[in-house]
C-alpha atoms as an extended CHARMM CRD file, in Angstrom:
* protein
*
       300  EXT
         1         1  MET       CA            101.8750000000       50.7560000000      122.6900000000  PROA      1               0.0000000000
         2         2  ASP       CA            102.0820000000       48.4980000000      125.7300000000  PROA      2               0.0000000000
         3         3  LEU       CA             99.9660000000       50.3980000000      128.2660000000  PROA      3               0.0000000000
         4         4  SER       CA             99.2330000000       49.7760000000      131.9450000000  PROA      4               0.0000000000
         5         5  VAL       CA             96.5780000000       51.8310000000      133.7480000000  PROA      5               0.0000000000
         6         6  VAL       CA             96.6880000000       52.1170000000      137.5500000000  PROA      6               0.0000000000
         7         7  LEU       CA             93.5120000000       53.1410000000      139.3970000000  PROA      7               0.0000000000
         8         8  PRO       CA             93.8630000000       53.7990000000      143.1420000000  PROA      8               0.0000000000
         9         9  THR       CA             90.4930000000       53.7430000000      144.9060000000  PROA      9               0.0000000000
        10        10  LEU       CA             89.0180000000       54.0460000000      148.3770000000  PROA      10              0.0000000000
        11        11  ASN       CA             85.2870000000       53.6240000000      149.0090000000  PROA      11              0.0000000000
        12        12  GLY       CA             84.5100000000       54.6700000000      145.4470000000  PROA      12              0.0000000000
        13        13  ARG       CA             82.7260000000       51.6020000000      144.1100000000  PROA      13              0.0000000000
        14        14  ASP       CA             80.0700000000       53.2840000000      141.9630000000  PROA      14              0.0000000000
        15        15  SER       CA             82.4360000000       55.8380000000      140.4440000000  PROA      15              0.0000000000
        16        16  LEU       CA             85.0240000000       53.1160000000      139.8170000000  PROA      16              0.0000000000
        17        17  VAL       CA             82.4590000000       51.1160000000      137.8460000000  PROA      17              0.0000000000
        18        18  THR       CA             82.0060000000       54.0690000000      135.4840000000  PROA      18              0.0000000000
        19        19  SER       CA             85.7570000000       54.5020000000      135.1050000000  PROA      19              0.0000000000
        20        20  LEU       CA             86.3340000000       50.8060000000      134.3850000000  PROA      20              0.0000000000
        21        21  ASP       CA             83.4720000000       50.7480000000      131.8730000000  PROA      21              0.0000000000
        22        22  ALA       CA             85.0650000000       53.6480000000      129.9760000000  PROA      22              0.0000000000
        23        23  LEU       CA             88.4530000000       51.9270000000      129.9450000000  PROA      23              0.0000000000
        24        24  ALA       CA             86.8780000000       48.7250000000      128.6480000000  PROA      24              0.0000000000
        25        25  GLU       CA             85.2210000000       50.6820000000      125.8510000000  PROA      25              0.0000000000
        26        26  TYR       CA             87.9730000000       53.0860000000      124.8060000000  PROA      26              0.0000000000
        27        27  ALA       CA             91.1890000000       51.2880000000      125.8610000000  PROA      27              0.0000000000
        28        28  PRO       CA             90.2700000000       47.5860000000      125.7880000000  PROA      28              0.0000000000
        29        29  ASP       CA             93.8450000000       46.3460000000      125.3370000000  PROA      29              0.0000000000
        30        30  ALA       CA             95.3030000000       48.1920000000      128.3190000000  PROA      30              0.0000000000
        31        31  GLU       CA             96.4940000000       46.2900000000      131.3800000000  PROA      31              0.0000000000
        32        32  VAL       CA             94.1800000000       47.4810000000      134.1710000000  PROA      32              0.0000000000
        33        33  ILE       CA             95.3860000000       47.4710000000      137.7830000000  PROA      33              0.0000000000
        34        34  VAL       CA             93.0370000000       48.4800000000      140.6030000000  PROA      34              0.0000000000
        35        35  VAL       CA             94.6160000000       49.3160000000      143.9660000000  PROA      35              0.0000000000
        36        36  ASN       CA             91.9560000000       49.2300000000      146.6480000000  PROA      36              0.0000000000
        37        37  GLY       CA             92.4760000000       50.9020000000      149.9990000000  PROA      37              0.0000000000
        38        38  PRO       CA             90.6250000000       49.6000000000      153.0430000000  PROA      38              0.0000000000
        39        39  SER       CA             87.2390000000       50.1150000000      151.3760000000  PROA      39              0.0000000000
        40        40  ALA       CA             84.0260000000       49.0570000000      153.0860000000  PROA      40              0.0000000000
        41        41  ASP       CA             81.6200000000       49.4900000000      150.1770000000  PROA      41              0.0000000000
        42        42  GLY       CA             81.9480000000       46.2120000000      148.2870000000  PROA      42              0.0000000000
        43        43  THR       CA             84.6830000000       47.3790000000      145.9130000000  PROA      43              0.0000000000
        44        44  THR       CA             86.6060000000       44.1030000000      146.2070000000  PROA      44              0.0000000000
        45        45  GLY       CA             83.6430000000       41.9460000000      145.2540000000  PROA      45              0.0000000000
        46        46  MET       CA             82.7090000000       44.1900000000      142.3450000000  PROA      46              0.0000000000
        47        47  VAL       CA             86.2280000000       44.1420000000      140.8820000000  PROA      47              0.0000000000
        48        48  ARG       CA             86.6080000000       40.3750000000      141.2970000000  PROA      48              0.0000000000
        49        49  GLU       CA             83.4190000000       39.8110000000      139.3190000000  PROA      49              0.0000000000
        50        50  ARG       CA             84.7000000000       41.7710000000      136.3020000000  PROA      50              0.0000000000
        51        51  ASP       CA             86.7240000000       40.2290000000      133.5110000000  PROA      51              0.0000000000
        52        52  ASP       CA             88.3480000000       43.4800000000      132.3500000000  PROA      52              0.0000000000
        53        53  VAL       CA             90.5860000000       44.0070000000      135.4230000000  PROA      53              0.0000000000
        54        54  ASP       CA             93.9730000000       42.2850000000      135.2530000000  PROA      54              0.0000000000
        55        55  VAL       CA             95.2230000000       42.8500000000      138.7910000000  PROA      55              0.0000000000
        56        56  LEU       CA             93.5300000000       43.7890000000      142.0600000000  PROA      56              0.0000000000
        57        57  ILE       CA             95.7880000000       44.8320000000      144.9330000000  PROA      57              0.0000000000
        58        58  GLU       CA             94.4030000000       45.2930000000      148.4330000000  PROA      58              0.0000000000
        59        59  ILE       CA             96.3320000000       47.6330000000      150.7290000000  PROA      59              0.0000000000
        60        60  SER       CA             95.7400000000       48.7290000000      154.3060000000  PROA      60              0.0000000000
        61        61  ASP       CA             97.1410000000       52.2380000000      153.8640000000  PROA      61              0.0000000000
        62        62  ARG       CA             94.7760000000       55.0730000000      152.9650000000  PROA      62              0.0000000000
        63        63  THR       CA             97.5090000000       57.2230000000      151.3730000000  PROA      63              0.0000000000
        64        64  LEU       CA             97.1660000000       57.8580000000      147.6370000000  PROA      64              0.0000000000
        65        65  ASN       CA            100.8970000000       57.7280000000      146.9230000000  PROA      65              0.0000000000
        66        66  VAL       CA            101.2020000000       54.3250000000      148.5730000000  PROA      66              0.0000000000
        67        67  ALA       CA             98.4350000000       53.0700000000      146.2820000000  PROA      67              0.0000000000
        68        68  ARG       CA            100.1290000000       54.5860000000      143.2380000000  PROA      68              0.0000000000
        69        69  ASN       CA            103.4150000000       52.8820000000      144.0720000000  PROA      69              0.0000000000
        70        70  ALA       CA            101.7080000000       49.5490000000      144.7240000000  PROA      70              0.0000000000
        71        71  GLY       CA            100.1110000000       49.7330000000      141.2850000000  PROA      71              0.0000000000
        72        72  LEU       CA            103.3700000000       50.7680000000      139.6660000000  PROA      72              0.0000000000
        73        73  GLU       CA            105.0640000000       47.7550000000      141.2270000000  PROA      73              0.0000000000
        74        74  ALA       CA            102.5650000000       45.4350000000      139.5260000000  PROA      74              0.0000000000
        75        75  ALA       CA            102.4540000000       47.2090000000      136.1480000000  PROA      75              0.0000000000
        76        76  THR       CA            104.2730000000       45.6200000000      133.2130000000  PROA      76              0.0000000000
        77        77  GLY       CA            103.6140000000       48.1760000000      130.4610000000  PROA      77              0.0000000000
        78        78  GLU       CA            106.2510000000       50.3030000000      128.7760000000  PROA      78              0.0000000000
        79        79  VAL       CA            103.8790000000       53.2050000000      129.4540000000  PROA      79              0.0000000000
        80        80  VAL       CA            102.1680000000       53.5140000000      132.8470000000  PROA      80              0.0000000000
        81        81  ALA       CA             99.1100000000       55.7510000000      133.2510000000  PROA      81              0.0000000000
        82        82  PHE       CA             97.5590000000       56.8290000000      136.5490000000  PROA      82              0.0000000000
        83        83  LEU       CA             93.8360000000       57.5300000000      136.5700000000  PROA      83              0.0000000000
        84        84  ARG       CA             91.5570000000       58.6590000000      139.3760000000  PROA      84              0.0000000000
        85        85  TYR       CA             88.8420000000       56.1620000000      140.2000000000  PROA      85              0.0000000000
        86        86  ASP       CA             86.1270000000       58.8180000000      139.7810000000  PROA      86              0.0000000000
        87        87  LEU       CA             87.2520000000       59.9740000000      136.3400000000  PROA      87              0.0000000000
        88        88  ALA       CA             86.1870000000       58.3490000000      133.0770000000  PROA      88              0.0000000000
        89        89  ILE       CA             88.2970000000       58.5780000000      129.9410000000  PROA      89              0.0000000000
        90        90  GLU       CA             86.7070000000       59.9820000000      126.7930000000  PROA      90              0.0000000000
        91        91  ASP       CA             86.8760000000       58.4330000000      123.3320000000  PROA      91              0.0000000000
        92        92  SER       CA             89.8570000000       60.5870000000      122.2810000000  PROA      92              0.0000000000
        93        93  TRP       CA             91.9530000000       59.7180000000      125.3540000000  PROA      93              0.0000000000
        94        94  LEU       CA             93.9500000000       56.7670000000      124.0570000000  PROA      94              0.0000000000
        95        95  ASP       CA             94.8510000000       58.2630000000      120.6820000000  PROA      95              0.0000000000
        96        96  ALA       CA             95.9570000000       61.4940000000      122.3460000000  PROA      96              0.0000000000
        97        97  LEU       CA             98.0510000000       59.5940000000      124.8800000000  PROA      97              0.0000000000
        98        98  GLU       CA             99.7620000000       57.5700000000      122.1530000000  PROA      98              0.0000000000
        99        99  ALA       CA            100.5130000000       60.6670000000      120.0810000000  PROA      99              0.0000000000
       100       100  GLY       CA            101.7970000000       62.6350000000      123.0670000000  PROA      100             0.0000000000
       101       101  ILE       CA            104.0470000000       59.9550000000      124.5060000000  PROA      101             0.0000000000
       102       102  GLU       CA            105.8560000000       59.5080000000      121.1980000000  PROA      102             0.0000000000
       103       103  ASP       CA            107.7340000000       62.7750000000      121.6650000000  PROA      103             0.0000000000
       104       104  ALA       CA            107.6080000000       63.2410000000      125.4300000000  PROA      104             0.0000000000
       105       105  ASP       CA            108.4500000000       61.4170000000      128.6480000000  PROA      105             0.0000000000
       106       106  VAL       CA            105.1870000000       62.3190000000      130.3470000000  PROA      106             0.0000000000
       107       107  VAL       CA            101.8280000000       63.2850000000      128.8870000000  PROA      107             0.0000000000
       108       108  THR       CA             98.8060000000       64.7120000000      130.6810000000  PROA      108             0.0000000000
       109       109  GLY       CA             95.4610000000       66.1650000000      129.7170000000  PROA      109             0.0000000000
       110       110  PRO       CA             92.4350000000       68.0920000000      130.9790000000  PROA      110             0.0000000000
       111       111  LEU       CA             89.5650000000       67.2240000000      133.2610000000  PROA      111             0.0000000000
       112       112  HSD       CA             86.0980000000       68.0500000000      131.9500000000  PROA      112             0.0000000000
       113       113  GLN       CA             83.7840000000       68.4470000000      134.9030000000  PROA      113             0.0000000000
       114       114  THR       CA             80.0820000000       68.8910000000      134.2550000000  PROA      114             0.0000000000
       115       115  LEU       CA             78.4620000000       71.3770000000      136.6230000000  PROA      115             0.0000000000
       116       116  ARG       CA             74.9840000000       72.8070000000      136.9060000000  PROA      116             0.0000000000
       117       117  ASN       CA             76.1160000000       75.9830000000      135.1400000000  PROA      117             0.0000000000
       118       118  GLY       CA             78.2630000000       74.4010000000      132.4290000000  PROA      118             0.0000000000
       119       119  MET       CA             81.6080000000       72.6140000000      132.1740000000  PROA      119             0.0000000000
       120       120  THR       CA             85.0120000000       73.3470000000      133.6790000000  PROA      120             0.0000000000
       121       121  THR       CA             88.3320000000       72.3400000000      132.1820000000  PROA      121             0.0000000000
       122       122  GLU       CA             92.0630000000       72.8710000000      132.7380000000  PROA      122             0.0000000000
       123       123  SER       CA             95.1750000000       74.0590000000      130.9240000000  PROA      123             0.0000000000
       124       124  LEU       CA             98.9250000000       73.5550000000      131.1840000000  PROA      124             0.0000000000
       125       125  GLU       CA            100.5790000000       75.0240000000      134.2850000000  PROA      125             0.0000000000
       126       126  GLN       CA            104.2640000000       75.9240000000      134.4770000000  PROA      126             0.0000000000
       127       127  ARG       CA            106.3730000000       77.7250000000      137.0870000000  PROA      127             0.0000000000
       128       128  THR       CA            110.0260000000       78.7500000000      137.2580000000  PROA      128             0.0000000000
       129       129  ILE       CA            111.4230000000       78.0240000000      140.7120000000  PROA      129             0.0000000000
       130       130  SER       CA            115.0770000000       78.7190000000      141.5840000000  PROA      130             0.0000000000
       131       131  GLY       CA            115.9330000000       78.7260000000      137.8910000000  PROA      131             0.0000000000
       132       132  ARG       CA            114.1770000000       75.4250000000      137.2300000000  PROA      132             0.0000000000
       133       133  THR       CA            111.1770000000       75.2060000000      134.9090000000  PROA      133             0.0000000000
       134       134  VAL       CA            108.5460000000       72.9570000000      136.4550000000  PROA      134             0.0000000000
       135       135  THR       CA            105.6630000000       71.6460000000      134.3630000000  PROA      135             0.0000000000
       136       136  TYR       CA            102.8330000000       70.3790000000      136.5470000000  PROA      136             0.0000000000
       137       137  PHE       CA            100.5290000000       67.5710000000      135.5510000000  PROA      137             0.0000000000
       138       138  ASN       CA             97.1720000000       66.1960000000      136.6020000000  PROA      138             0.0000000000
       139       139  GLY       CA             97.9690000000       63.3100000000      138.9420000000  PROA      139             0.0000000000
       140       140  GLY       CA             94.5900000000       61.7440000000      138.1380000000  PROA      140             0.0000000000
       141       141  ASN       CA             95.1860000000       61.7450000000      134.3780000000  PROA      141             0.0000000000
       142       142  VAL       CA             98.8380000000       61.2440000000      133.4800000000  PROA      142             0.0000000000
       143       143  ALA       CA            100.9890000000       58.7030000000      131.6470000000  PROA      143             0.0000000000
       144       144  PHE       CA            104.7280000000       58.1100000000      132.0650000000  PROA      144             0.0000000000
       145       145  ARG       CA            107.2860000000       56.2860000000      130.0370000000  PROA      145             0.0000000000
       146       146  ARG       CA            108.3120000000       53.4260000000      132.2830000000  PROA      146             0.0000000000
       147       147  ARG       CA            111.9560000000       54.4680000000      132.5050000000  PROA      147             0.0000000000
       148       148  THR       CA            110.8880000000       57.9540000000      133.5660000000  PROA      148             0.0000000000
       149       149  ILE       CA            108.7080000000       56.8830000000      136.4830000000  PROA      149             0.0000000000
       150       150  ASP       CA            111.3870000000       54.3570000000      137.4710000000  PROA      150             0.0000000000
       151       151  ASP       CA            114.0020000000       57.1240000000      137.5520000000  PROA      151             0.0000000000
       152       152  LEU       CA            111.7450000000       59.0150000000      139.9580000000  PROA      152             0.0000000000
       153       153  ASP       CA            111.3110000000       55.8450000000      142.0510000000  PROA      153             0.0000000000
       154       154  GLY       CA            107.5870000000       56.4360000000      141.9030000000  PROA      154             0.0000000000
       155       155  PHE       CA            105.8360000000       58.8310000000      144.2680000000  PROA      155             0.0000000000
       156       156  ASP       CA            106.9280000000       60.0840000000      147.6930000000  PROA      156             0.0000000000
       157       157  GLU       CA            104.8700000000       58.2060000000      150.2830000000  PROA      157             0.0000000000
       158       158  TYR       CA            105.5370000000       60.7780000000      152.9870000000  PROA      158             0.0000000000
       159       159  LEU       CA            102.9920000000       63.0340000000      151.3000000000  PROA      159             0.0000000000
       160       160  ARG       CA             99.2750000000       62.6800000000      151.9470000000  PROA      160             0.0000000000
       161       161  THR       CA             98.6180000000       65.3810000000      149.3650000000  PROA      161             0.0000000000
       162       162  GLY       CA            100.7150000000       67.0300000000      146.6730000000  PROA      162             0.0000000000
       163       163  GLY       CA            102.4070000000       63.8560000000      145.4430000000  PROA      163             0.0000000000
       164       164  ALA       CA            101.9520000000       64.7700000000      141.7730000000  PROA      164             0.0000000000
       165       165  ARG       CA            103.3210000000       68.2710000000      142.2670000000  PROA      165             0.0000000000
       166       166  ASP       CA            106.3310000000       66.8590000000      144.1030000000  PROA      166             0.0000000000
       167       167  ALA       CA            106.9360000000       64.4730000000      141.1930000000  PROA      167             0.0000000000
       168       168  ALA       CA            106.7670000000       67.4250000000      138.7920000000  PROA      168             0.0000000000
       169       169  HSD       CA            109.5260000000       69.2160000000      140.7220000000  PROA      169             0.0000000000
       170       170  ARG       CA            111.6710000000       66.0910000000      140.6210000000  PROA      170             0.0000000000
       171       171  LEU       CA            111.0040000000       65.5300000000      136.9190000000  PROA      171             0.0000000000
       172       172  ALA       CA            112.4930000000       68.9510000000      136.2040000000  PROA      172             0.0000000000
       173       173  THR       CA            115.8560000000       67.8570000000      137.6330000000  PROA      173             0.0000000000
       174       174  PHE       CA            116.0170000000       65.0600000000      135.0550000000  PROA      174             0.0000000000
       175       175  ASP       CA            115.1790000000       67.5160000000      132.2530000000  PROA      175             0.0000000000
       176       176  ARG       CA            112.3020000000       65.2830000000      131.1520000000  PROA      176             0.0000000000
       177       177  THR       CA            109.5800000000       66.6230000000      128.8930000000  PROA      177             0.0000000000
       178       178  VAL       CA            105.9310000000       66.8850000000      129.9430000000  PROA      178             0.0000000000
       179       179  ALA       CA            103.4650000000       67.1740000000      127.0460000000  PROA      179             0.0000000000
       180       180  TRP       CA             99.9870000000       68.6730000000      127.2480000000  PROA      180             0.0000000000
       181       181  ALA       CA             97.4620000000       66.7620000000      125.1420000000  PROA      181             0.0000000000
       182       182  PRO       CA             94.1220000000       68.6300000000      125.0150000000  PROA      182             0.0000000000
       183       183  GLU       CA             92.3690000000       65.5610000000      123.6100000000  PROA      183             0.0000000000
       184       184  MET       CA             93.6020000000       63.2840000000      126.4150000000  PROA      184             0.0000000000
       185       185  CYS       CA             90.3810000000       64.0840000000      128.2390000000  PROA      185             0.0000000000
       186       186  VAL       CA             88.7870000000       62.6120000000      131.3090000000  PROA      186             0.0000000000
       187       187  GLN       CA             85.4240000000       63.6190000000      132.6870000000  PROA      187             0.0000000000
       188       188  ARG       CA             83.5970000000       63.7100000000      135.9880000000  PROA      188             0.0000000000
       189       189  GLU       CA             79.9230000000       64.4120000000      136.3730000000  PROA      189             0.0000000000
       190       190  PHE       CA             78.5950000000       66.8690000000      138.9110000000  PROA      190             0.0000000000
       191       191  GLU       CA             77.7150000000       65.1310000000      142.1760000000  PROA      191             0.0000000000
       192       192  ALA       CA             74.1950000000       65.6440000000      143.3950000000  PROA      192             0.0000000000
       193       193  ASP       CA             75.0940000000       66.7240000000      146.9320000000  PROA      193             0.0000000000
       194       194  GLY       CA             77.5100000000       69.4030000000      145.6960000000  PROA      194             0.0000000000
       195       195  GLY       CA             79.3330000000       69.2460000000      149.0200000000  PROA      195             0.0000000000
       196       196  VAL       CA             82.8180000000       70.6460000000      149.5240000000  PROA      196             0.0000000000
       197       197  SER       CA             85.1100000000       68.7270000000      151.8430000000  PROA      197             0.0000000000
       198       198  GLU       CA             86.8780000000       70.6890000000      154.5700000000  PROA      198             0.0000000000
       199       199  ARG       CA             90.4770000000       71.4820000000      153.6720000000  PROA      199             0.0000000000
       200       200  ASP       CA             93.2630000000       70.1770000000      155.8750000000  PROA      200             0.0000000000
       201       201  TRP       CA             95.2940000000       73.3700000000      156.1180000000  PROA      201             0.0000000000
       202       202  GLY       CA             97.9880000000       71.7650000000      158.2420000000  PROA      202             0.0000000000
       203       203  TRP       CA             98.7210000000       69.1110000000      155.6410000000  PROA      203             0.0000000000
       204       204  LYS       CA             98.4550000000       71.5400000000      152.7410000000  PROA      204             0.0000000000
       205       205  TYR       CA            101.3130000000       73.6250000000      154.1310000000  PROA      205             0.0000000000
       206       206  ARG       CA            103.2050000000       70.6860000000      155.5250000000  PROA      206             0.0000000000
       207       207  SER       CA            103.2310000000       69.2300000000      152.0080000000  PROA      207             0.0000000000
       208       208  LEU       CA            104.1540000000       72.5540000000      150.3900000000  PROA      208             0.0000000000
       209       209  ALA       CA            107.0650000000       73.2380000000      152.7530000000  PROA      209             0.0000000000
       210       210  TYR       CA            108.2750000000       69.6330000000      152.5950000000  PROA      210             0.0000000000
       211       211  ARG       CA            108.4370000000       69.3680000000      148.8240000000  PROA      211             0.0000000000
       212       212  LEU       CA            110.0040000000       72.8130000000      148.3410000000  PROA      212             0.0000000000
       213       213  VAL       CA            112.6790000000       72.3260000000      150.9830000000  PROA      213             0.0000000000
       214       214  LYS       CA            113.3420000000       68.7350000000      149.9320000000  PROA      214             0.0000000000
       215       215  ASN       CA            113.8070000000       69.6750000000      146.2890000000  PROA      215             0.0000000000
       216       216  TYR       CA            115.4730000000       73.0990000000      146.5730000000  PROA      216             0.0000000000
       217       217  GLY       CA            116.8390000000       73.4490000000      150.0960000000  PROA      217             0.0000000000
       218       218  VAL       CA            116.3120000000       76.4850000000      152.3160000000  PROA      218             0.0000000000
       219       219  ARG       CA            116.6150000000       79.4660000000      149.9930000000  PROA      219             0.0000000000
       220       220  PRO       CA            115.1780000000       82.9920000000      150.1860000000  PROA      220             0.0000000000
       221       221  ALA       CA            113.0360000000       82.3180000000      147.1020000000  PROA      221             0.0000000000
       222       222  ILE       CA            111.5720000000       79.1920000000      148.7180000000  PROA      222             0.0000000000
       223       223  ILE       CA            110.7910000000       80.9980000000      151.9740000000  PROA      223             0.0000000000
       224       224  LYS       CA            109.2170000000       83.8510000000      150.0360000000  PROA      224             0.0000000000
       225       225  ARG       CA            107.1060000000       81.4600000000      147.9520000000  PROA      225             0.0000000000
       226       226  THR       CA            105.8070000000       79.6390000000      151.0320000000  PROA      226             0.0000000000
       227       227  LEU       CA            104.9600000000       82.8460000000      152.8840000000  PROA      227             0.0000000000
       228       228  LYS       CA            103.2580000000       84.2430000000      149.7860000000  PROA      228             0.0000000000
       229       229  HSD       CA            100.9420000000       81.2150000000      149.6950000000  PROA      229             0.0000000000
       230       230  ALA       CA            100.2280000000       81.5590000000      153.4170000000  PROA      230             0.0000000000
       231       231  ALA       CA             99.5230000000       85.3030000000      153.1670000000  PROA      231             0.0000000000
       232       232  SER       CA             97.1490000000       84.7940000000      150.2400000000  PROA      232             0.0000000000
       233       233  ASP       CA             95.1640000000       82.1230000000      152.0820000000  PROA      233             0.0000000000
       234       234  GLY       CA             95.2400000000       84.1910000000      155.2770000000  PROA      234             0.0000000000
       235       235  ILE       CA             93.7040000000       87.1880000000      153.5190000000  PROA      235             0.0000000000
       236       236  ALA       CA             91.0420000000       84.9910000000      151.9240000000  PROA      236             0.0000000000
       237       237  ALA       CA             90.2040000000       83.5200000000      155.3470000000  PROA      237             0.0000000000
       238       238  ALA       CA             90.0250000000       87.0130000000      156.8670000000  PROA      238             0.0000000000
       239       239  ARG       CA             87.4830000000       87.9830000000      154.2170000000  PROA      239             0.0000000000
       240       240  GLY       CA             85.5250000000       84.9180000000      155.2640000000  PROA      240             0.0000000000
       241       241  VAL       CA             85.4570000000       86.2430000000      158.8460000000  PROA      241             0.0000000000
       242       242  LEU       CA             84.1810000000       89.6210000000      157.6380000000  PROA      242             0.0000000000
       243       243  ASP       CA             81.5110000000       87.9120000000      155.5480000000  PROA      243             0.0000000000
       244       244  GLY       CA             80.4510000000       85.7330000000      158.4550000000  PROA      244             0.0000000000
       245       245  GLU       CA             81.4550000000       82.5090000000      156.7160000000  PROA      245             0.0000000000
       246       246  VAL       CA             84.3380000000       81.8040000000      159.1270000000  PROA      246             0.0000000000
       247       247  THR       CA             84.4370000000       82.3900000000      162.8590000000  PROA      247             0.0000000000
       248       248  PRO       CA             87.3440000000       84.3930000000      164.3610000000  PROA      248             0.0000000000
       249       249  SER       CA             88.3610000000       81.3520000000      166.4260000000  PROA      249             0.0000000000
       250       250  GLY       CA             88.3090000000       79.2430000000      163.2600000000  PROA      250             0.0000000000
       251       251  TRP       CA             90.5590000000       81.7700000000      161.5200000000  PROA      251             0.0000000000
       252       252  VAL       CA             93.0200000000       81.6840000000      164.4270000000  PROA      252             0.0000000000
       253       253  GLY       CA             92.9520000000       77.8820000000      164.4360000000  PROA      253             0.0000000000
       254       254  THR       CA             93.6390000000       77.7850000000      160.7230000000  PROA      254             0.0000000000
       255       255  GLY       CA             96.5960000000       80.1180000000      161.1820000000  PROA      255             0.0000000000
       256       256  ARG       CA             97.9760000000       77.8560000000      163.8850000000  PROA      256             0.0000000000
       257       257  ASP       CA             97.6040000000       74.8250000000      161.6010000000  PROA      257             0.0000000000
       258       258  VAL       CA             99.4070000000       76.6620000000      158.7940000000  PROA      258             0.0000000000
       259       259  VAL       CA            102.3360000000       77.6450000000      161.0060000000  PROA      259             0.0000000000
       260       260  MET       CA            102.6730000000       74.1310000000      162.4170000000  PROA      260             0.0000000000
       261       261  GLY       CA            102.3910000000       72.6330000000      158.9390000000  PROA      261             0.0000000000
       262       262  ILE       CA            105.1520000000       74.8460000000      157.5450000000  PROA      262             0.0000000000
       263       263  SER       CA            107.4090000000       74.1370000000      160.5180000000  PROA      263             0.0000000000
       264       264  THR       CA            106.9490000000       70.3660000000      160.3950000000  PROA      264             0.0000000000
       265       265  GLY       CA            107.1540000000       70.1490000000      156.6190000000  PROA      265             0.0000000000
       266       266  ALA       CA            110.3170000000       72.2360000000      156.3960000000  PROA      266             0.0000000000
       267       267  SER       CA            112.0040000000       70.1690000000      159.0890000000  PROA      267             0.0000000000
       268       268  ASP       CA            111.0270000000       66.8710000000      157.4710000000  PROA      268             0.0000000000
       269       269  GLY       CA            112.0530000000       68.2410000000      154.0730000000  PROA      269             0.0000000000
       270       270  LEU       CA            115.5590000000       68.9340000000      155.3320000000  PROA      270             0.0000000000
       271       271  VAL       CA            115.7990000000       65.3830000000      156.6730000000  PROA      271             0.0000000000
       272       272  ALA       CA            114.5290000000       63.9640000000      153.3790000000  PROA      272             0.0000000000
       273       273  ARG       CA            116.9960000000       66.0850000000      151.3960000000  PROA      273             0.0000000000
       274       274  ALA       CA            119.8530000000       64.7300000000      153.5090000000  PROA      274             0.0000000000
       275       275  ARG       CA            118.6460000000       61.1220000000      153.2110000000  PROA      275             0.0000000000
       276       276  ASP       CA            118.4190000000       61.1200000000      149.4220000000  PROA      276             0.0000000000
       277       277  ARG       CA            120.9190000000       63.3670000000      147.6690000000  PROA      277             0.0000000000
       278       278  SER       CA            120.2550000000       61.8240000000      144.2520000000  PROA      278             0.0000000000
       279       279  ARG       CA            118.2550000000       63.6280000000      141.5880000000  PROA      279             0.0000000000
       280       280  ALA       CA            115.2630000000       61.4330000000      142.4510000000  PROA      280             0.0000000000
       281       281  ARG       CA            114.9480000000       63.1020000000      145.8760000000  PROA      281             0.0000000000
       282       282  ASN       CA            112.6460000000       60.3390000000      147.0250000000  PROA      282             0.0000000000
       283       283  PRO       CA            113.5930000000       58.7610000000      150.3650000000  PROA      283             0.0000000000
       284       284  HSD       CA            110.0520000000       57.3610000000      150.6620000000  PROA      284             0.0000000000
       285       285  GLY       CA            109.7900000000       55.9420000000      147.1470000000  PROA      285             0.0000000000
       286       286  ARG       CA            108.5880000000       52.7290000000      145.5750000000  PROA      286             0.0000000000
       287       287  SER       CA            111.8270000000       50.8240000000      146.1590000000  PROA      287             0.0000000000
       288       288  LYS       CA            111.9510000000       51.5820000000      149.8870000000  PROA      288             0.0000000000
       289       289  ARG       CA            109.3830000000       48.9920000000      151.0260000000  PROA      289             0.0000000000
       290       290  ALA       CA            107.7900000000       45.7340000000      149.9140000000  PROA      290             0.0000000000
       291       291  ASP       CA            104.9040000000       45.3300000000      152.3590000000  PROA      291             0.0000000000
       292       292  ARG       CA            102.2120000000       47.5150000000      150.7990000000  PROA      292             0.0000000000
       293       293  ALA       CA             99.9470000000       44.7210000000      149.5760000000  PROA      293             0.0000000000
       294       294  VAL       CA             97.6950000000       42.8710000000      152.0080000000  PROA      294             0.0000000000
       295       295  ALA       CA             96.3070000000       40.6960000000      149.2080000000  PROA      295             0.0000000000
       296       296  ARG       CA             96.8370000000       40.4700000000      145.4540000000  PROA      296             0.0000000000
       297       297  TYR       CA             94.6520000000       38.9090000000      142.7850000000  PROA      297             0.0000000000
       298       298  ASP       CA             96.4060000000       38.5270000000      139.4490000000  PROA      298             0.0000000000
       299       299  TRP       CA             94.3890000000       37.2450000000      136.4880000000  PROA      299             0.0000000000
       300       300  ARG       CA             97.0050000000       37.8510000000      133.7900000000  PROA      300             0.0000000000
């Protein structure tokens, strides 16, 4: 199997070292492409000193989907995998990928995350939306047949979050198969600080509304699905107010962000749907620009 592995990274030097070490050990023949955002932690120097990275691409954009598309543009493999910089493949990863991709167009696997109280993992997630069966995949641990990711025109660069879920919706229109490979494992160790980053509620709902409207149009089922998500999060936030974890003004501000996110995302989704009427539904895809890279180091 001719495999390319794309690793987008941003200020993740130490975690990236662990990920690259695992690739060198368990997938030594893979073409490795690192796409580095505007990092300020010495990532560029570290990568340039290694002899197991084939291509380093420097970009100025901080958006994950831009980095994914930049890596895809440089990849030459018949199978292209996308791996998070802070995830390390396990020894069964490559064999599971090879077995899964033989009978499927896309293969994905679980994340094993070591916590203080044990280990978390994942399972396959599917939803039926407007009569279409959507199989979601882990955007930080997924491999595509090259023709499949090319048909999608890569990832939608409008999205700051939710790019993998958007791609899953679009995959369903091509009737492509997504395989779940339990042994295609990646792992992430528990971080010492245990901190939880603050969620950007505006972008969460902007992304949700955008990808649903772009892919399905304005339908009662889509409106209902969006409002159901908003109501669920609203109730959870209200419980936070009662428990003293969230201030009333914070709850109101979150609600305002959600409403604005839905409004903006739905509007932009309608524009995107009109701009690209093909099954790819990707007006901000890989083929739409050629200026992502600020610098490129190619040692192939």
